[in-house]
Structures are given as C-alpha cells and as structure tokens.
C-alpha positions as CSV (number, residue, x, y, z in Angstrom):
1,M,44.3,15.1,35.8
2,K,48.1,14.8,35.8
3,R,50.0,12.0,34.2
4,I,52.1,10.2,36.8
5,H,54.2,7.5,35.3
6,K,58.0,6.8,35.6
7,N,58.5,9.9,37.7
8,I,56.3,12.0,35.4
9,N,54.2,14.6,37.0
10,Y,52.6,17.0,34.4
11,P,49.4,17.2,32.5
12,P,48.7,14.8,29.6
13,T,50.8,15.8,26.7
14,D,50.8,14.5,23.1
15,L,53.9,14.6,20.8
16,V,53.8,16.0,17.2
17,I,56.8,15.5,15.0
18,L,56.9,18.4,12.5
19,A,57.8,16.8,9.1
20,G,55.8,18.9,6.7
21,G,58.6,21.0,5.1
22,Q,60.0,20.7,1.6
23,A,63.7,20.2,2.6
24,R,64.6,22.3,-0.4
25,R,68.3,22.5,0.5
26,M,68.4,18.7,0.7
27,N,66.7,18.0,-2.7
28,G,63.3,17.4,-1.1
29,I,64.2,14.2,0.9
30,N,62.1,13.2,3.8
31,K,64.4,14.1,6.7
32,L,62.3,12.1,9.2
33,L,63.3,8.9,7.4
34,Q,67.0,9.6,7.2
35,K,69.8,8.4,9.5
36,F,71.6,11.4,11.0
37,D,73.2,9.2,13.8
38,D,72.7,5.5,14.5
39,E,69.0,5.4,14.0
40,I,66.4,6.7,11.6
41,Q,65.1,10.1,12.9
42,L,61.6,8.8,13.4
43,I,62.7,5.8,15.5
44,K,65.2,8.0,17.5
45,I,62.6,10.7,18.4
46,H,59.9,8.1,19.1
47,Q,62.1,5.9,21.3
48,Q,63.3,8.9,23.4
49,L,59.9,10.4,24.0
50,R,57.2,7.7,23.7
51,S,57.1,6.8,27.4
52,R,56.6,10.4,28.5
53,V,53.7,11.4,26.1
54,G,50.2,10.2,25.2
55,Q,49.7,9.8,21.4
56,V,52.5,10.3,19.0
57,W,51.6,12.2,15.8
58,I,53.5,13.1,12.6
59,N,52.6,16.3,10.7
60,S,53.5,15.3,7.2
61,H,52.0,15.3,3.7
62,R,53.7,12.1,2.5
63,D,55.1,8.6,3.3
64,H,52.2,7.8,5.7
65,S,52.4,4.0,4.8
66,I,56.1,4.0,5.6
67,Y,55.5,5.6,9.0
68,E,52.9,2.9,9.8
69,R,55.2,0.1,8.8
70,I,58.0,1.4,11.1
71,I,55.7,2.3,14.0
72,P,52.2,0.8,13.7
73,S,50.8,2.9,16.6
74,I,51.8,6.2,14.9
75,Q,49.1,8.7,13.9
76,Y,49.5,11.4,11.3
77,F,47.8,14.5,9.8
78,Q,48.5,16.9,7.0
79,D,48.4,20.7,7.2
80,D,44.9,22.2,7.1
81,E,45.9,24.1,3.9
82,P,48.3,23.1,1.1
83,G,51.4,24.9,0.0
84,F,54.1,24.2,2.6
85,Q,53.3,27.1,4.8
86,G,55.8,26.3,7.5
87,P,55.7,25.0,11.1
88,L,53.1,27.6,12.2
89,M,50.5,25.9,10.0
90,G,51.5,22.5,11.3
91,M,51.0,23.7,14.8
92,K,47.7,25.2,14.1
93,S,46.5,22.1,12.2
94,A,47.5,19.8,15.2
95,W,44.7,21.1,17.4
96,S,42.1,19.6,15.1
97,Y,43.5,16.1,15.9
98,V,45.1,15.9,19.3
99,Q,43.0,15.3,22.4
100,S,45.3,16.6,25.1
101,D,45.6,20.3,26.0
102,Y,49.4,20.3,25.7
103,V,51.5,19.3,22.7
104,L,55.2,18.9,22.5
105,F,56.3,19.8,19.0
106,V,59.6,18.4,17.8
107,P,61.2,19.2,14.4
108,C,62.0,16.1,12.3
109,D,65.6,17.2,11.8
110,V,66.5,17.7,15.5
111,T,69.8,16.1,16.5
112,Y,69.6,16.3,20.3
113,I,66.6,15.8,22.7
114,P,67.4,16.7,26.4
115,K,66.3,13.9,28.8
116,K,63.9,16.0,30.9
117,V,62.7,18.2,28.1
118,I,59.0,17.8,28.7
119,S,59.0,18.3,32.4
120,R,61.3,21.3,32.1
121,L,59.0,22.8,29.4
122,H,56.0,22.4,31.7
123,Q,57.9,24.0,34.5
124,A,58.7,26.9,32.2
125,I,55.1,27.4,31.2
126,Q,54.0,27.5,34.8
127,R,56.3,30.5,35.6
128,N,53.7,32.8,34.1
129,P,49.9,32.3,34.3
130,L,49.5,34.0,30.9
131,C,52.2,31.8,29.2
132,E,51.0,29.6,26.3
133,V,54.3,28.4,24.9
134,A,57.7,27.3,26.3
135,V,60.6,26.9,23.9
136,V,63.7,24.8,24.1
137,E,67.0,26.8,24.3
138,I,70.2,24.9,23.9
139,N,73.6,26.5,24.4
140,G,72.0,30.0,24.2
141,T,70.1,29.3,20.9
142,A,66.3,29.2,20.9
143,L,64.9,26.3,18.9
144,Y,61.5,27.8,18.2
145,P,59.9,24.7,16.5
146,F,61.0,22.6,19.5
147,C,58.4,23.8,22.0
148,L,55.4,23.0,24.2
149,L,52.1,24.7,23.3
150,K,48.9,24.9,25.3
151,R,45.6,24.5,23.4
152,S,44.7,28.1,24.2
153,S,47.5,29.2,21.8
154,L,45.2,28.2,18.8
155,T,43.6,31.7,18.7
156,T,46.9,33.4,18.2
157,L,48.1,30.8,15.7
158,I,45.0,31.4,13.6
159,Q,45.4,35.2,13.8
160,Q,49.0,35.1,12.7
161,I,48.3,32.8,9.7
162,E,45.3,35.0,8.7
163,Q,47.7,38.0,8.7
164,N,50.1,36.0,6.5
165,Q,52.7,36.1,9.3
166,R,54.8,32.9,9.6
167,S,57.5,33.8,12.1
168,L,57.4,31.5,15.1
169,K,59.5,34.0,17.1
170,Q,57.1,36.8,16.4
171,C,54.0,34.6,17.1
172,F,55.4,33.2,20.3
173,A,56.2,36.7,21.6
174,Q,52.5,37.3,21.8
175,M,52.0,34.2,24.0
176,H,54.2,35.3,26.9
177,M,56.9,32.8,25.8
178,Q,59.1,31.2,28.4
179,M,62.4,29.3,27.8
180,A,63.6,25.9,29.1
181,R,67.4,26.2,29.0
182,F,69.8,23.3,28.4
183,K,73.5,22.8,27.8
184,N,75.3,20.3,25.6
185,H,78.8,21.3,24.9
186,A,79.3,18.4,22.5
187,L,76.6,19.6,20.2
188,F,77.5,21.2,16.9
189,F,74.2,21.2,15.0
190,H,70.8,21.6,16.6
191,S,69.2,20.5,13.4
192,I,70.3,19.4,9.9
193,N,69.4,21.7,7.0
194,S,71.8,20.7,4.3
195,F,73.9,17.7,3.0
196,E,77.0,19.6,4.1
197,E,75.7,19.9,7.7
198,L,74.7,16.2,7.7
199,Q,78.2,15.2,6.5
200,Q,79.9,17.3,9.2
201,H,77.5,16.1,11.9
202,Q,78.2,12.5,11.0
203,Q,81.9,13.0,11.0
204,L,81.8,14.6,14.4
205,H,79.4,12.0,15.8
206,F,81.4,9.0,14.8
207,L,84.8,10.4,15.8
C-alpha cells in the first residue's frame, strides 16, 4: 500500500534522526538540540519532513525527556549495543522498532534538506531491483548517513557489524547503492562537525 498525501506517492516511510554520536570535536554537546540556523535542529528536521513520513524517531542515548517536551509525538531508541559504534549501529538498531519497510535516515547535524528528498530517494531505489539503499548526494558529495534504507538491508548491516566493519560507504556498496543527486550552490557545509564550522556556517547564513 502506497502513501498518497499531499502529492506523495511512495511506500510508507518512517524517519529516524541519527543523534547517537559523541560529538567529540564539539565537547560532547547534543547537536540535535543546537541552533545552527534559525531553529533548533530537532524542530527544523521535524518540521521539514513530518508531513511526508509516518512515525518520527530519534536514535539517541540521552535527553529523551527533552525531546518529548519539544515534540510530544516523538519516539526514540538507543543503539542495540553500547559504546558509540557509529551510524551503522543506529541503522541496524532501527529495524527493531520501526514498523514500515522503508526508513529515511537523517544525521542530526545536517544543514540542508532538499524539498523532494524522500520521493527522489524512492525513485533512485527503484532504478535497480536489487537496490536496498539510496544516498543523498549534494553538489557532488555523497552524504552516506542521509539515506533511504529498505528493511531487507538488515542482513547486510548485521554482517558488517559482526565483521567489525563500520564504513557506511563500504557497507552500502554491497547493497547496489543508488544516488539521488541535488544541487545547492549556496551551501557551504553539509553538516556541522566543529565549533569553527558552526561559526562559519552562521556567519554565512546570516549575511
């Protein structure tokens, strides 16, 4: 059954915001609760995508009560295993919770979300019957944590983690990965990984 709402025509898709990292280069702050632009990241991501997905989830090990206060309908889950094992573990863990067969994963520090990102990712997956993942590419740069995964990807995710392999690029290469390509010539940072990048991003944004 396809979801048809506000010109949406693709299978039911949940959203998982990846916020399980340590943010070591930013003194461990929770980037999902920071303001990179005009809005807190959580609110910005939720507002831009909530009408086009089913349930919204946060993959995070902390601040659950804060998330609930900001957005009461939000759901959350922690990684299946402790130790900050990266986005691959967050993606593997998601399938124990989500009900839909497709999940849009969005990193918590993303600065730009293309308007038709979900439909374009679904179109990309459909190009190859064997494809299990479509990745967002902006201005020629692949943003591997910003992707659409099918439930059937779980087998490969488990295999990669068991082999202590944590590279999304290497993992996705085994899933007949497709790209959804976007352009944004005003974009300087795809994500924010340091206070220096945040300062530069805000200076450019508010010019």
